[in-house]
Steps between C-alpha positions, in 0.01 A plus 500: 500500500277568798218245497238703689478865602281545807357852505358626830343844558542596865297756694499500881534123516730467803272242666524250216801597289755266656273198458446591136870556426617189686252285310634629167871485581460156659365342180684200352521697173810708565552682168243766579508873558275689739404855406323691777345839433459708815196716429566776751467289815492690831553198729807276539464339156791698344744395774384137474561508126847645559579202722418259219702699245806480726458128562402375156632617160187371330292778658462844340292786641351784296354797685214715374533871578129505578228238537396381154320179605549136406428511126757762411748347745467159333565664165825648636607156615413341167709752308803409712443122509734257325324172575365262241175504699358749749287459809318802642457451874333705771713579803251352748487158329760222490610211280454133577828305543668407168188600306676746271733235359208269424301769320806618308574145379142465375525834321826399331370157400189642334667821374217688672430871473290479816472241775203533736552310824323437827499716813396431858307760698631594846257683729712756684251531788435131569823343371290254300615378159239410239468397137251733337348424163634822349864499610550125475360509141253219572304592188781367279416140395761242600581410139608858421798505736839459336381606155513823298206705374420826326230732629258417217519131601410566864295821484231340717752436779684833513236694701521229769872544562678697768628820335759588767853531357637275776283220360781379275803595294538679167766471231674835514569536127132431430402796721767729354432416135126552541538820707292353782511713813293571812274804502565776753177485700529480878355151501357236261788552258539123495176441310595690186847340508347152523265548205755663275752225569272199457344638181843547341663179624562207267565251778304514827556208737358395836707358784390292799784647706402700810712807433389778737338543838270798463437701816136606548309701762745789512350818643732724297464316169405698190235237425306615805510866397436453128159667519668827601676526165248589229753455218562140608 
């Protein structure tokens, strides 16, 4: 069985795509699959993805006929995934060395539906790395790490957590059985996914592992243009 399926929507990410892919394929956890969904890229992203497909049998690329945005693309990847757990990454972020194996072992040990882990922020303009309260889940008390909870036990903590899908891993069968999917809005589809998943999970755990480096201060990020999309 594949231990973890890493699902990565890709749209015009040529500047950062190789760093993202290398960080995933270089993990100490080898029994993974990487499913990239090219969302109608017009830059060199498709050719870069083709390079990785030729070099590594663990990489699969799906191509959208038209741009359908990250939420729908992640859903396509999830339907194809075979991993025991799934990680939804963004193509401009990258994994910390050996972090995926550590988080997977914690998930297996606690039989977790969801593991929420830590992320470092990387400022793309300054090159500075920081530990923000939100992404490094500083609001989680130290005694709650390495244990399992249901939403009703930690309802006071849930609004303080990072809702981004790259903030941890999910047990694939849990998502499939509960019909949990991303909505199809242009942006902020992660928030509804987060709430639906945590409210239905029987075992939510918190990990001290630094899993992802999250790239901030991107001029072409959807976060910066969210106000333009009334539906979001």
